C-alpha positions in Angstrom: 34.3 -84.9 3.6 31.0 -84.0 1.8 29.2 -84.1 5.1 31.6 -81.5 6.6 31.3 -79.3 3.5 27.5 -79.5 3.6 27.4 -78.8 7.3 29.6 -75.7 6.8 27.4 -74.5 4.0 24.3 -74.9 6.1 26.0 -73.1 9.1 27.0 -70.2 6.8 23.5 -70.0 5.4 22.0 -69.9 9.0 24.5 -67.2 10.0 23.6 -65.1 6.9 19.9 -65.5 7.7 20.4 -64.5 11.3 22.5 -61.4 10.3 19.8 -60.3 7.9 17.0 -60.9 10.4 18.8 -58.8 13.1 19.8 -56.1 10.6 16.1 -55.8 9.5 14.9 -55.7 13.1 17.4 -52.9 14.1 15.9 -50.5 11.6 12.2 -51.0 12.4 10.9 -47.7 13.8 8.9 -49.4 16.7 12.0 -51.3 17.8 14.3 -48.3 17.5 11.9 -46.2 19.5 11.6 -48.9 22.2 15.4 -49.2 22.4 15.7 -45.4 22.8 13.1 -45.4 25.6 15.5 -47.7 27.5 18.6 -45.7 26.4 19.9 -48.5 24.2 21.4 -48.5 20.8 20.0 -50.7 18.0 23.2 -52.9 18.3 21.8 -54.1 21.7 19.4 -56.3 19.6 22.5 -58.4 18.8 23.4 -58.7 22.5 19.8 -59.6 23.5 19.6 -62.2 20.8 23.0 -63.8 21.7 22.3 -63.7 25.5 18.9 -65.4 25.1 20.3 -67.9 22.6 23.0 -69.0 25.1 20.6 -69.1 28.0 17.6 -71.5 28.5 15.7 -69.6 25.8 17.0 -71.1 22.5 16.8 -69.7 19.0 13.0 -69.6 18.8 12.5 -67.5 21.8 15.5 -65.3 21.0 14.0 -64.5 17.6 10.6 -63.9 19.0 11.8 -61.5 21.7 13.8 -59.3 19.3 11.1 -59.2 16.7 8.1 -58.6 19.0 7.9 -55.1 20.6 5.8 -56.4 23.5 8.3 -59.2 24.4 11.2 -56.9 23.8 9.8 -54.3 26.2 9.4 -57.0 28.8 13.0 -57.9 28.3 14.3 -54.3 28.4 12.2 -53.5 31.5 13.5 -56.6 33.4 17.0 -55.8 32.2 16.7 -52.2 33.5 15.6 -53.7 36.9 18.9 -55.5 37.1 17.7 -59.0 36.2 20.1 -61.3 34.4 19.4 -63.0 31.0 18.5 -66.5 32.4 15.9 -65.1 34.7 14.6 -62.9 32.0 14.5 -65.8 29.5 12.6 -67.9 32.0 10.0 -65.2 32.6 9.6 -64.6 28.9 9.0 -68.3 28.3 6.3 -68.3 30.9 4.8 -65.1 29.4 4.8 -66.5 25.9 3.2 -69.7 27.0 0.4 -67.8 28.8 -0.5 -65.9 25.6 
């Protein structure tokens, strides 16, 4: 029973950390301006993070993309071109590896 309790506490802690991370990112002026450029609201950061998290990207890339204006711009540009999240994630993995 302690294992389950510990696991639940750890999951709750991770959720709180993720929420804080995303909340902090959504108020950064460079991120807000970039989202405006692509006619997106700050809440779109949550969508991007979750879409990348559930695709091939994983948590590390999802965090990197929403925190990094250069990677975020690549995501938003490809999204505006009609590409889907798995394709975008794959391209971003390759881009990040080449840098």
